[in-house]
C-alpha positions in Angstrom: 91.2 28.3 -56.6 88.2 27.6 -58.6 90.9 26.0 -61.2 92.5 23.7 -58.8 89.1 22.6 -57.3 88.0 22.0 -60.7 91.0 19.7 -61.7 90.6 17.6 -58.5 86.5 17.4 -59.2 87.5 16.0 -63.0 89.5 13.8 -61.2 87.5 12.3 -59.2 85.0 11.8 -61.2 87.2 9.7 -63.4 88.1 7.9 -60.5 84.2 6.7 -60.1 83.9 6.4 -63.8 86.7 3.5 -63.8 84.8 1.7 -61.0 81.8 1.6 -63.4 79.6 5.0 -61.6 79.1 7.7 -64.6 78.2 10.6 -62.0 77.9 12.5 -65.1 75.0 10.7 -66.1 72.6 13.1 -65.8 69.3 10.5 -66.2 70.9 8.7 -63.4 72.6 11.2 -61.1 71.2 14.7 -61.8 73.0 17.4 -63.0 76.1 18.7 -60.8 77.8 21.8 -60.1 80.5 22.3 -57.8 82.3 25.8 -56.7 83.8 27.4 -53.6 81.5 28.5 -50.6 81.5 32.4 -50.1 80.8 31.5 -46.3 83.7 31.4 -43.3 82.0 27.9 -41.9 83.6 24.8 -40.2 81.9 22.6 -42.4 83.9 20.8 -45.5 81.8 21.2 -47.8 78.0 20.5 -48.0 75.5 19.1 -51.1 72.5 21.3 -51.7 69.9 19.2 -53.9 66.9 20.9 -55.9 64.1 19.6 -58.1 63.1 16.4 -56.6 62.4 13.0 -58.2 58.7 12.0 -57.9 59.5 8.3 -59.0 61.8 7.9 -55.8 59.0 10.0 -53.3 58.3 7.7 -49.9 56.3 8.6 -47.5 56.2 7.2 -43.7 53.8 7.5 -41.2 54.4 7.8 -37.5 51.7 8.0 -35.5 50.1 11.2 -36.3 53.2 12.6 -38.4 53.3 11.9 -42.1 56.8 12.3 -43.7 57.6 12.8 -47.4 61.1 11.9 -48.4 63.1 12.1 -51.4 65.7 9.9 -51.9 66.6 11.1 -55.7 67.2 14.8 -56.7 67.9 16.3 -60.1 69.9 18.9 -59.7 72.9 18.9 -56.9 75.2 22.2 -56.0 78.6 21.2 -54.1 80.0 23.6 -52.1 83.4 23.3 -50.6 84.8 25.7 -48.0 87.8 28.0 -48.6 89.7 26.6 -46.0 89.9 23.7 -47.3 90.9 24.4 -50.6 94.4 25.5 -48.8 94.7 21.5 -47.4 96.5 18.9 -49.4 94.8 18.0 -52.5 94.3 14.7 -51.0 92.0 15.9 -48.5 90.4 17.8 -50.7 89.9 15.1 -53.3 88.5 12.8 -50.1 86.0 16.0 -49.4 84.8 16.0 -53.2 84.2 12.4 -53.2 82.5 12.5 -50.0 80.1 15.4 -51.2 79.8 13.5 -54.6 78.5 10.3 -52.9 75.5 12.5 -52.0 74.5 12.8 -55.5 73.4 9.5 -55.8 70.1 8.1 -55.3 69.4 7.1 -51.6 72.5 8.7 -50.0 70.9 11.8 -48.9 72.2 11.3 -45.1 74.7 9.2 -44.0 73.0 6.2 -44.2 73.6 2.2 -45.5 73.8 3.1 -49.2 76.6 6.3 -48.2 78.3 3.6 -46.5 78.2 1.1 -49.0 79.6 3.7 -51.4 82.4 5.0 -49.4 83.9 1.6 -48.5 83.9 0.7 -52.2 85.7 4.0 -53.2 87.9 3.6 -50.1 89.0 0.3 -50.4 89.7 0.6 -54.2 91.5 4.4 -54.1 92.4 4.5 -50.5 90.3 7.6 -49.6 89.6 7.8 -45.6 85.8 9.2 -46.6 83.3 9.1 -43.5 80.8 11.0 -42.2 82.9 13.4 -40.2 86.4 15.0 -40.2 89.0 16.0 -38.2 90.1 19.4 -38.8 93.1 19.6 -36.7 94.4 16.6 -37.8 94.1 17.7 -41.8 95.8 20.6 -41.2 98.8 18.6 -39.0 98.9 16.1 -42.6 99.1 19.2 -44.8 101.8 21.1 -43.1 100.3 24.0 -42.1 99.7 25.7 -38.9 96.2 25.0 -37.1 95.0 28.2 -34.8 91.5 28.0 -34.3 90.6 32.1 -33.9 86.8 31.6 -32.2 86.8 31.0 -28.1 84.5 28.2 -27.2 82.6 27.5 -23.8 82.6 23.6 -24.1 85.5 21.0 -25.4 83.7 17.1 -26.0 85.6 14.5 -26.2 84.6 10.8 -27.0 85.0 8.4 -24.3 86.2 5.6 -26.3 88.2 6.9 -29.3 89.0 10.2 -28.0 88.1 12.5 -30.4 87.5 15.9 -29.7 86.5 18.8 -30.7 84.8 22.6 -29.2 81.4 24.4 -29.3 80.3 27.9 -28.3 76.7 26.3 -27.6 75.4 23.0 -26.5 71.5 21.9 -26.2 70.9 20.9 -22.3 70.1 17.4 -23.3 73.7 17.0 -25.6 75.2 13.8 -23.8 71.7 12.0 -24.2 71.2 12.7 -28.0 74.0 12.9 -29.6 77.1 10.0 -30.1 80.9 9.9 -31.6 80.4 9.9 -35.7 83.2 7.5 -35.6 82.7 5.0 -33.1 79.3 5.6 -31.5 80.3 6.1 -27.9 79.2 8.8 -25.6 80.6 11.9 -25.2 82.6 14.0 -22.1 81.6 17.8 -22.4 83.7 20.3 -19.9 83.3 23.7 -19.4 86.5 26.1 -20.8 85.7 29.7 -19.5 
């Protein structure tokens, strides 16, 4: 599994280099390592960042609250979930590319810079990099049977695009606080128990 991950990681780096993004340049992007996550989790992957670059420090003051934020880091640890490695290579590469974008300056979150790079990579290579993935659809595209083992209490469905996901618990103001990651619409919550 580790060998497959490293092969696809090198393919992603090659593709980024072809469009002028030398992600291995440690001076610009920092040091990057990739591994398979040992935890059994729902997310596709994550990019953990260390050693913030002090020259990319921003301070915002809202009322009495002072927030320090760093836009560039010198070390990035990318973890890809075990269940993702079982899927189609295209889906694994899509996940790796998503996490590599987080290694770029000003791309710690899914803001405008992240979307700019995602759009560039999507149009150039035909990826489908977005903020959220559809686990059920990715299993179907990989010809693997999808069966969720966890019993959920809530089913959450987007009112506009119909994307659905399940949760064991929700905060009391979930519908007011959260929006769909794909289309930005409100959610409809139903209880399963």
